[in-house]
N, C-alpha and C positions, 0 to 999 in steps of 0.2 A: 182134744181140744186142735192140734195141730193141724186137723185136717178140715176143722171150721177157720184158722188163719187164713190156711190154702183158699178156700174157697171165698173169702172175705176177701184175698188180695187177688185171686180173677178176674171177680167184680171188679171192682177197682180199676184195672189194668182196664176193661173193655170200656169202662166211663170215660176214662182218658182218653182210649185213643177213639171214641166218640166227639171227643175235645177236639183231636186232632185235625178232624174230618168237617169240623165247622170253623175252622180256623184256616185263612189261606198265609200260608210262612213266608210268602216273598214279598208280599206288601203289607202283610199286618193287617189286610182287611178281613171281616168277620161275614159269615153268610146273613141271608136276610134273618134267621132265626136271632140274633143279635140287635137289628135295625127296628125289633116290636121293642125292645129295652129303651124305658123315657132314660131321658136325664139324669133324673134323682134318682129311678134304681141302678145306673153305672156308679152316681157316685157309692151310695151304697156296696156296689158290686168291687169298686176299689179299694174300698174299706175293708172288708172282705178277707179280698185278697191279703192285706197287710194283718191281717188275723186279728182284728178287732172284734170288741165285743159289740149286740145292739146296745147296751147303755153308752159304750164310749162311741160309737159312729153316731147318736142322736145330739149326744154331747155337740162332735163337732162339728155336725150337720144343722143344729135348732132345730129339730125336731121331737117328739116325743118318741120311746122307746114303741112303744106300739106301731105307729109309722114306718119306723124301719121295719120292723117285724114285716107289716104288711108289704112293702118295697121286697124283703127276701124272697118272701111268699112269690108274691109274682114274678122274681126270678126265675124260683126256679120253676116253676109255669110256664113262663115261656121259652125258658128254654133244656125244658124237659130235662131237668136234674135233680137227683135223688134227694141230696142234703146239703148243709153247708159248705162241707171240704169239698166237694162237688164246685161249687161257684168259685172257691177261693182256689182252685186250679182252672178254671175255666176264664176267671179271672189275669192268672197270672200267667197262662199262653197268650190271652188276648195284649196283655201287655207288653208282652216279651219278656227280655232277658235284663232284668233292673239292673244290672251293671256291665250292659251295653259290650261286653266281652268275644260278642259274635260266637263262633263255633264251639268257645269254649262254654260255652252260658249251658247249665243243669237242666234248661227246659228246652233249647235246639237240639243238645245229645238226646235228650228224653223221644222228642220230637221225628228225628229223625231213625232214631232204632224203632220206634212204629212203625214209622211207613215201611221201613226196610225190612219187618217181621208181616207185614201184610200182603 
């Protein structure tokens, strides 16, 4: 079981490193991959990053849960993400640090550590 957890963690780290490569940390802009995502899909991605369920997102955006599911499928395909967790991390990376705390932000610290490791 421990080996499986280590393997999962390594794969997650690789995925997260790919996210960093897609985000321009200096300006907050994203590469062309994000430009393919529609405004509705961006709204869904933002709410997924806030740990909302499909049902909660549907209520907030006044759409059906099936529409939310379709938007999420499109996001995963367009951004080449594997699952909802990857999408949430990607959304957080795009949004930047929620507290605007600068260099102490956990996302920024993580991003710097990943860049240094490469």
